[in-house]
DRENDO-1510 file (C-alpha; in Angstrom, 1 decimal, always signed):
<recs>
REC; n; res; u; v; w
REC; 1; MET; -9.7; +6.1; -19.7 .
REC; 2; LEU; -11.3; +4.3; -16.6 .
REC; 3; ALA; -13.3; +6.8; -15.4 .
REC; 4; ILE; -17.2; +7.3; -16.6 .
REC; 5; VAL; -18.8; +10.2; -16.8 .
REC; 6; LEU; -22.7; +10.3; -16.3 .
REC; 7; ARG; -23.9; +12.9; -17.9 .
REC; 8; VAL; -27.7; +14.0; -18.1 .
REC; 9; GLU; -29.0; +15.2; -21.2 .
REC; 10; SER; -32.5; +17.2; -22.1 .
REC; 11; ILE; -33.3; +16.2; -25.6 .
REC; 12; LEU; -35.2; +18.9; -27.4 .
REC; 13; ASP; -38.2; +18.0; -29.1 .
REC; 14; ARG; -37.5; +19.9; -32.7 .
REC; 15; ARG; -40.8; +19.1; -34.0 .
REC; 16; SER; -42.1; +21.6; -31.2 .
REC; 17; SER; -42.5; +25.3; -31.4 .
REC; 18; ASP; -41.0; +26.2; -28.2 .
REC; 19; LEU; -38.3; +23.6; -28.2 .
REC; 20; SER; -39.4; +22.2; -24.8 .
REC; 21; PRO; -37.8; +19.1; -23.2 .
REC; 22; ALA; -39.4; +15.8; -24.8 .
REC; 23; TYR; -37.4; +13.6; -22.0 .
REC; 24; THR; -33.9; +13.4; -19.8 .
REC; 25; TYR; -32.0; +10.3; -20.0 .
REC; 26; PHE; -28.6; +9.0; -19.3 .
REC; 27; THR; -25.4; +8.9; -21.5 .
REC; 28; TRP; -22.1; +7.2; -20.7 .
REC; 29; ILE; -19.8; +9.7; -22.3 .
REC; 30; GLY; -16.7; +7.8; -20.8 .
REC; 31; SER; -15.3; +4.3; -21.3 .
REC; 32; LEU; -14.5; +1.6; -19.4 .
REC; 33; PRO; -10.7; +0.4; -19.0 .
REC; 34; GLU; -10.2; -1.2; -22.3 .
REC; 35; LEU; -7.3; -3.5; -24.0 .
REC; 36; PRO; -4.6; -1.3; -24.0 .
REC; 37; GLU; -4.8; +0.3; -20.7 .
REC; 38; VAL; -4.7; -3.3; -19.1 .
REC; 39; GLU; -2.3; -4.3; -21.4 .
REC; 40; THR; -0.1; -1.6; -20.4 .
REC; 41; MET; -0.9; -2.5; -16.5 .
REC; 42; ARG; +0.0; -5.7; -17.4 .
REC; 43; ARG; +3.3; -4.8; -18.9 .
REC; 44; GLY; +4.1; -2.7; -16.0 .
REC; 45; VAL; +3.7; -5.1; -13.4 .
REC; 46; LEU; +5.8; -8.1; -15.3 .
REC; 47; PRO; +8.8; -7.4; -13.3 .
REC; 48; VAL; +7.6; -9.0; -10.4 .
REC; 49; VAL; +7.6; -12.3; -11.9 .
REC; 50; GLY; +9.7; -14.6; -10.1 .
REC; 51; SER; +8.7; -12.7; -7.0 .
REC; 52; ARG; +7.2; -14.7; -4.0 .
REC; 53; ILE; +4.0; -13.5; -2.1 .
REC; 54; VAL; +4.8; -12.4; +1.8 .
REC; 55; LYS; +1.2; -11.6; +2.4 .
REC; 56; ALA; -1.9; -10.5; +0.8 .
REC; 57; GLU; -3.9; -7.9; +2.7 .
REC; 58; ARG; -7.1; -5.9; +2.2 .
REC; 59; PRO; -6.3; -2.2; +3.9 .
REC; 60; PRO; -8.8; -0.7; +5.9 .
REC; 61; CYS; -11.3; +1.5; +3.6 .
REC; 62; ARG; -14.2; +3.2; +4.6 .
REC; 63; LEU; -15.8; +3.4; +1.3 .
REC; 64; ARG; -18.0; +1.1; -1.1 .
REC; 65; PRO; -16.1; -2.8; -1.1 .
REC; 66; ILE; -15.4; -4.1; -4.0 .
REC; 67; LEU; -16.4; -7.8; -5.1 .
REC; 68; PHE; -13.3; -9.8; -3.2 .
REC; 69; GLU; -13.3; -13.4; -3.4 .
REC; 70; PRO; -12.6; -15.6; -1.4 .
REC; 71; ALA; -12.3; -13.7; +2.2 .
REC; 72; ILE; -8.8; -12.2; +2.8 .
REC; 73; ARG; -8.3; -15.0; +5.4 .
REC; 74; THR; -8.8; -18.1; +2.9 .
REC; 75; PHE; -7.2; -15.5; +0.2 .
REC; 76; ASP; -3.9; -15.0; +1.7 .
REC; 77; ARG; -3.6; -18.6; +3.0 .
REC; 78; ARG; -3.6; -19.7; -0.2 .
REC; 79; VAL; -1.7; -17.2; -1.7 .
REC; 80; ARG; +1.1; -17.1; +0.8 .
REC; 81; ASP; +4.9; -18.4; -0.2 .
REC; 82; GLN; +3.8; -18.9; -3.8 .
REC; 83; GLN; +5.8; -17.9; -6.5 .
REC; 84; ILE; +4.2; -15.3; -9.5 .
REC; 85; VAL; +5.7; -17.4; -12.3 .
REC; 86; ASN; +3.5; -15.3; -14.9 .
REC; 87; ILE; +1.5; -12.0; -15.5 .
REC; 88; GLY; -0.9; -12.6; -18.6 .
REC; 89; ARG; -4.3; -10.6; -20.0 .
REC; 90; ARG; -7.6; -12.0; -20.8 .
REC; 91; GLY; -9.6; -8.8; -22.5 .
REC; 92; LYS; -9.8; -6.2; -20.1 .
REC; 93; ARG; -8.4; -8.3; -16.8 .
REC; 94; VAL; -5.3; -8.9; -15.5 .
REC; 95; MET; -4.2; -12.6; -14.9 .
REC; 96; ILE; -1.3; -12.8; -11.9 .
REC; 97; HIS; -0.3; -16.9; -12.2 .
REC; 98; LEU; +0.9; -18.4; -9.3 .
REC; 99; LYS; +3.4; -21.5; -9.0 .
REC; 100; ASN; +0.4; -24.0; -7.9 .
REC; 101; MET; -1.3; -23.1; -10.9 .
REC; 102; ASP; -4.0; -21.1; -8.8 .
REC; 103; VAL; -4.6; -17.6; -10.8 .
REC; 104; ILE; -5.2; -13.7; -9.1 .
REC; 105; VAL; -7.7; -11.9; -11.6 .
REC; 106; ILE; -8.1; -8.6; -11.5 .
REC; 107; GLU; -10.5; -6.9; -13.5 .
REC; 108; PRO; -10.1; -3.1; -12.9 .
REC; 109; ARG; -13.7; -1.9; -14.6 .
REC; 110; MET; -14.3; +1.8; -14.0 .
REC; 111; THR; -11.5; +3.4; -11.9 .
REC; 112; GLY; -9.4; +0.2; -11.0 .
REC; 113; LEU; -5.5; +0.4; -11.2 .
REC; 114; VAL; -2.9; -2.5; -11.1 .
REC; 115; LEU; +0.3; -0.7; -9.8 .
REC; 116; LEU; +3.9; -1.2; -8.4 .
REC; 117; ALA; +4.4; +2.8; -7.4 .
REC; 118; ASP; +2.5; +4.8; -4.8 .
REC; 119; PRO; -1.4; +5.0; -6.0 .
REC; 120; PRO; -2.7; +8.5; -6.3 .
REC; 121; GLY; -4.1; +8.3; -2.9 .
REC; 122; PRO; -4.1; +5.8; +0.1 .
REC; 123; GLU; -8.1; +6.1; +0.8 .
REC; 124; HIS; -8.8; +3.5; -2.3 .
REC; 125; LEU; -6.1; +1.0; -1.7 .
REC; 126; ARG; -8.3; -2.7; -1.9 .
REC; 127; LEU; -5.6; -5.2; -1.6 .
REC; 128; ARG; -1.7; -5.4; -1.1 .
REC; 129; LEU; +0.2; -8.1; -2.2 .
REC; 130; ALA; +3.9; -7.9; -0.1 .
REC; 131; LEU; +6.7; -9.6; -2.1 .
REC; 132; ARG; +9.9; -10.6; -1.8 .
REC; 133; GLY; +12.8; -11.9; -4.1 .
REC; 134; GLY; +12.1; -9.3; -7.0 .
REC; 135; PRO; +12.5; -5.6; -7.9 .
REC; 136; SER; +9.5; -4.9; -6.2 .
REC; 137; ASP; +8.0; -5.2; -2.7 .
REC; 138; GLN; +4.8; -4.8; -3.5 .
REC; 139; LEU; +1.9; -5.0; -5.6 .
REC; 140; LEU; -1.1; -2.9; -5.4 .
REC; 141; PHE; -4.8; -3.0; -6.7 .
REC; 142; TRP; -6.4; +1.1; -6.2 .
REC; 143; ASP; -10.1; +1.6; -6.7 .
REC; 144; ARG; -11.5; +4.6; -6.1 .
REC; 145; ARG; -15.3; +3.8; -7.4 .
REC; 146; GLY; -15.1; +0.3; -6.2 .
REC; 147; LEU; -16.0; -1.3; -9.2 .
REC; 148; GLY; -13.5; -3.8; -9.8 .
REC; 149; THR; -12.9; -7.1; -9.0 .
REC; 150; VAL; -10.8; -9.5; -7.6 .
REC; 151; ARG; -11.0; -13.2; -7.6 .
REC; 152; LEU; -8.3; -16.1; -6.8 .
REC; 153; LEU; -9.6; -18.7; -9.1 .
REC; 154; SER; -8.4; -22.6; -9.6 .
REC; 155; ALA; -7.6; -23.6; -13.0 .
REC; 156; GLU; -10.7; -25.0; -13.6 .
REC; 157; GLU; -12.4; -22.1; -12.1 .
REC; 158; LEU; -11.1; -20.2; -14.4 .
REC; 159; GLN; -12.0; -22.1; -17.3 .
REC; 160; THR; -15.7; -21.7; -16.1 .
REC; 161; LYS; -15.7; -18.7; -14.6 .
REC; 162; VAL; -13.9; -16.5; -17.0 .
REC; 163; ASP; -12.5; -18.3; -20.2 .
REC; 164; ALA; -15.9; -19.4; -21.3 .
REC; 165; LYS; -17.7; -16.1; -20.6 .
REC; 166; LEU; -15.0; -14.4; -23.0 .
REC; 167; GLY; -14.6; -14.6; -27.0 .
REC; 168; PRO; -11.3; -14.4; -28.5 .
REC; 169; ASP; -8.7; -11.7; -27.7 .
REC; 170; ALA; -9.5; -8.7; -29.8 .
REC; 171; LEU; -5.7; -9.1; -30.9 .
REC; 172; GLU; -5.6; -12.1; -31.6 .
REC; 173; ILE; -9.1; -12.9; -33.7 .
REC; 174; SER; -8.9; -13.3; -37.3 .
REC; 175; HIS; -11.5; -11.7; -39.6 .
REC; 176; GLN; -13.0; -14.9; -40.7 .
REC; 177; GLU; -14.0; -15.6; -36.4 .
REC; 178; LEU; -15.1; -12.1; -36.4 .
REC; 179; ARG; -17.5; -12.6; -39.1 .
REC; 180; GLN; -18.6; -15.6; -38.1 .
REC; 181; LYS; -19.5; -14.1; -34.8 .
REC; 182; LEU; -21.4; -11.1; -35.7 .
REC; 183; CYS; -22.3; -11.1; -39.3 .
REC; 184; GLN; -25.9; -12.7; -38.1 .
REC; 185; SER; -26.3; -10.3; -35.7 .
REC; 186; ARG; -28.8; -7.3; -36.1 .
REC; 187; ARG; -27.0; -5.0; -33.7 .
REC; 188; GLU; -25.4; -2.2; -34.9 .
REC; 189; ILE; -21.4; -2.8; -35.2 .
REC; 190; LYS; -20.4; -0.3; -32.7 .
REC; 191; VAL; -22.6; -1.5; -30.6 .
REC; 192; ALA; -21.9; -5.5; -31.4 .
REC; 193; LEU; -18.0; -4.9; -30.6 .
REC; 194; LEU; -18.6; -4.0; -27.1 .
REC; 195; ASP; -19.8; -7.6; -26.6 .
REC; 196; GLN; -17.2; -9.3; -24.7 .
REC; 197; ALA; -18.5; -12.7; -25.5 .
REC; 198; ALA; -17.6; -12.2; -29.1 .
REC; 199; VAL; -14.6; -10.2; -28.7 .
REC; 200; ALA; -12.8; -9.7; -25.4 .
REC; 201; GLY; -10.8; -6.1; -24.7 .
REC; 202; ILE; -12.7; -3.6; -27.1 .
REC; 203; GLY; -14.5; -0.7; -25.3 .
REC; 204; ASN; -16.7; +2.6; -26.4 .
REC; 205; LEU; -13.6; +4.7; -26.8 .
REC; 206; TYR; -11.7; +2.4; -29.1 .
REC; 207; ALA; -14.7; +0.9; -31.0 .
REC; 208; ALA; -14.9; +4.3; -32.1 .
REC; 209; GLU; -11.8; +4.4; -33.1 .
REC; 210; ILE; -11.3; +1.5; -35.0 .
REC; 211; LEU; -14.6; +2.4; -37.0 .
REC; 212; PHE; -13.5; +5.5; -38.0 .
REC; 213; LEU; -10.1; +4.0; -39.2 .
REC; 214; ALA; -11.6; +1.4; -41.2 .
REC; 215; GLY; -14.4; +4.0; -42.4 .
REC; 216; ILE; -17.4; +2.5; -41.3 .
REC; 217; ASP; -20.5; +4.2; -40.4 .
REC; 218; PRO; -21.2; +3.0; -36.6 .
REC; 219; ARG; -24.8; +2.5; -37.6 .
REC; 220; THR; -24.3; +0.1; -40.0 .
REC; 221; ARG; -25.7; -3.2; -39.2 .
REC; 222; CYS; -23.6; -6.2; -38.7 .
REC; 223; ASP; -25.7; -8.5; -41.0 .
REC; 224; GLY; -25.3; -6.0; -43.3 .
REC; 225; LEU; -21.6; -6.0; -44.0 .
REC; 226; THR; -19.6; -7.4; -46.4 .
REC; 227; GLY; -16.7; -9.4; -46.5 .
REC; 228; PRO; -14.0; -6.6; -47.4 .
REC; 229; GLN; -15.7; -4.4; -44.7 .
REC; 230; TRP; -15.0; -7.2; -42.0 .
REC; 231; GLN; -11.7; -7.5; -43.0 .
REC; 232; ARG; -11.4; -4.0; -42.6 .
REC; 233; ILE; -12.4; -3.7; -39.3 .
REC; 234; GLN; -10.3; -6.6; -38.2 .
REC; 235; ARG; -7.2; -5.0; -39.5 .
REC; 236; ALA; -8.2; -1.4; -37.8 .
REC; 237; ILE; -8.8; -3.5; -34.6 .
REC; 238; GLN; -5.1; -4.4; -34.6 .
REC; 239; ALA; -3.7; -1.2; -35.9 .
REC; 240; VAL; -5.6; +0.7; -33.1 .
REC; 241; LEU; -5.1; -1.0; -30.2 .
REC; 242; LEU; -1.4; -1.8; -30.9 .
REC; 243; GLU; -0.6; +1.9; -31.4 .
REC; 244; ALA; -2.9; +2.6; -28.2 .
REC; 245; ILE; -0.1; +0.2; -26.5 .
REC; 246; GLU; +2.6; +1.9; -27.7 .
REC; 247; HIS; +1.3; +5.1; -26.4 .
REC; 248; GLU; +0.4; +3.4; -22.9 .
REC; 249; GLY; -3.3; +4.1; -23.2 .
REC; 250; SER; -5.2; +7.1; -22.6 .
REC; 251; THR; -5.5; +9.2; -19.8 .
REC; 252; LEU; -8.8; +11.3; -20.2 .
REC; 253; SER; -9.5; +14.8; -18.6 .
REC; 254; ASP; -10.2; +13.3; -15.2 .
REC; 255; GLY; -6.6; +11.9; -14.8 .
REC; 256; THR; -7.9; +8.6; -13.5 .
REC; 257; TYR; -6.2; +6.2; -15.2 .
REC; 258; ARG; -2.5; +5.8; -14.7 .
REC; 259; ASN; +0.4; +3.1; -15.8 .
REC; 260; ALA; +1.8; +0.9; -13.2 .
REC; 261; LEU; +4.7; +3.4; -12.4 .
REC; 262; ASN; +1.6; +6.2; -11.5 .
REC; 263; ASP; +2.1; +8.0; -15.0 .
REC; 264; GLU; -0.2; +9.3; -17.4 .
REC; 265; GLY; -0.8; +7.4; -20.9 .
REC; 266; GLY; -0.4; +8.9; -24.2 .
REC; 267; TYR; -3.1; +8.0; -26.7 .
REC; 268; GLN; -5.2; +10.4; -25.8 .
REC; 269; ASN; -3.2; +12.9; -27.7 .
REC; 270; TYR; -3.8; +10.6; -31.2 .
REC; 271; HIS; -7.5; +10.2; -30.7 .
REC; 272; ARG; -8.7; +10.5; -34.3 .
REC; 273; VAL; -12.8; +11.2; -33.2 .
REC; 274; TYR; -13.2; +9.8; -29.8 .
REC; 275; ASP; -14.4; +13.3; -27.6 .
REC; 276; ARG; -13.9; +15.3; -31.0 .
REC; 277; ALA; -17.9; +16.7; -31.5 .
REC; 278; GLU; -18.3; +19.2; -33.8 .
REC; 279; GLN; -14.7; +19.6; -34.8 .
REC; 280; SER; -13.1; +19.1; -38.1 .
REC; 281; CYS; -12.1; +15.7; -39.6 .
REC; 282; PHE; -9.1; +15.1; -39.8 .
REC; 283; ARG; -9.4; +12.9; -42.8 .
REC; 284; CYS; -11.7; +14.1; -45.1 .
REC; 285; LYS; -11.4; +17.9; -44.2 .
REC; 286; LYS; -14.9; +18.0; -44.9 .
REC; 287; GLY; -16.8; +16.5; -42.4 .
REC; 288; ARG; -17.4; +17.7; -38.8 .
REC; 289; ILE; -17.4; +14.9; -36.2 .
REC; 290; ARG; -20.6; +13.8; -34.7 .
REC; 291; ARG; -21.5; +12.8; -31.2 .
REC; 292; ILE; -24.7; +10.3; -31.5 .
REC; 293; VAL; -25.9; +8.0; -28.4 .
REC; 294; GLN; -25.7; +3.9; -29.0 .
REC; 295; ALA; -26.7; +1.8; -26.3 .
REC; 296; GLN; -26.6; +4.7; -23.6 .
REC; 297; ARG; -22.9; +5.4; -24.8 .
REC; 298; SER; -21.2; +8.2; -26.9 .
REC; 299; THR; -20.2; +7.5; -30.1 .
REC; 300; PHE; -18.3; +9.7; -32.3 .
REC; 301; PHE; -17.6; +9.5; -36.3 .
REC; 302; CYS; -17.3; +11.4; -39.5 .
REC; 303; PRO; -20.6; +11.4; -41.3 .
REC; 304; LYS; -18.6; +12.1; -44.4 .
REC; 305; CYS; -15.7; +9.3; -44.9 .
REC; 306; GLN; -17.7; +7.0; -42.9 .
REC; 307; GLN; -20.2; +4.7; -44.9 .
REC; 308; ARG; -22.4; +2.4; -44.3 .
REC; 309; SER; -21.8; +0.9; -47.7 .
REC; 310; GLY; -18.9; +1.3; -50.4 .
REC; 311; LEU; -15.4; +3.0; -49.0 .
REC; 312; HIS; -14.6; +6.5; -49.2 .
REC; 313; HIS; -11.6; +7.6; -51.7 .
REC; 314; LEU; -9.6; +8.8; -48.7 .
REC; 315; VAL; -9.9; +5.6; -46.9 .
REC; 316; GLN; -6.6; +4.1; -46.7 .
REC; 317; SER; -6.2; +0.1; -46.7 .
REC; 318; VAL; -5.6; -0.5; -42.9 .
</recs>
C-alpha cells in the first residue's frame, strides 16, 4: 500500500489507421499510505505509551535524506527523558504525544513504516527512539524512498502546521460535513475525495473502493450529486475504512507495507475493484472492471453498476 509504482503508458490514437502513439504520459498506479495503514501502525506501536525516551538518533543513511525538523541535536534534547503519553493519528500521520505537550509527527508518505520490530532492512532506517520503562526498547521509522517526514512540534505549531491544513478525519466526518465541503466543487468525486483539506485520510486505493460500495460512478461531478448519494458515500467511507483496519491494511504486490510487527496486511485479499482491470465485477457479474486515469492516478470501477445518477438495483444500503 505504501509504494507507488510509476508506469509510462503510450496512448494510441484510435482514430488513426496505423494506431501510432499519440502521446506518452505518467500515471500513478499505486497509492499513498492511507488511513487504514497508518491507523494500523498507530495501533501497533501503542504498547510504548508510558515509556520514556532515552535518546533520539538518525542512523547513518547514504540515501535520500527525509525532511526532519528540527535538527537531530535539538530534536534529541527536546525529547530526551520525555514520557510518551499517547499515540494518535491525524489523517495519514502518526502523532506521538509527549508529556511536555510536544508532538512527534511522522508522515510515512510513499514507503514509510513506523515499527517496533526489526525493519525490512537497516539501510533505510531514518529515526530510532531508544526507550525504557515499557515492553519495547525502541520505536523506529523506516523509509525506503525517503519521502516521509518527521517533525517535532509544539502544541501551537501543531495547530498551524497540521490541524489547520487538514479537513475532518475520514472516520469522523458526517455526510452533512462532507456534502458542505464538496457539493459546490466541479471536480469529479473520486478526485475530490483525495483532497486532504476537505477530508483527511482517504487516498487513491480506498477512494475507488468507497465509490464502488456506494454504487457511484467516480467521474460524477460533486455539484451533481444528490443528498442520498452523499449519504451513501459517507456510509461507504466508514464501512470500507473500518473493514480495511480490521484486516490491518493492504500490502500490495511489491510487499512494501508492513504493520508495526513487520507482518503483511490482509485487506488486499478483499479489494472489490482496485487493480482488478478487465476482471468480472463481484457484484453485478455483468460488468468488467474498467481502469481510467483521473488526476494522473488510476481509478478502477464497474461501468455497469456504478452510476452517475439513480441507484443500480444490486447496490445495497451500506
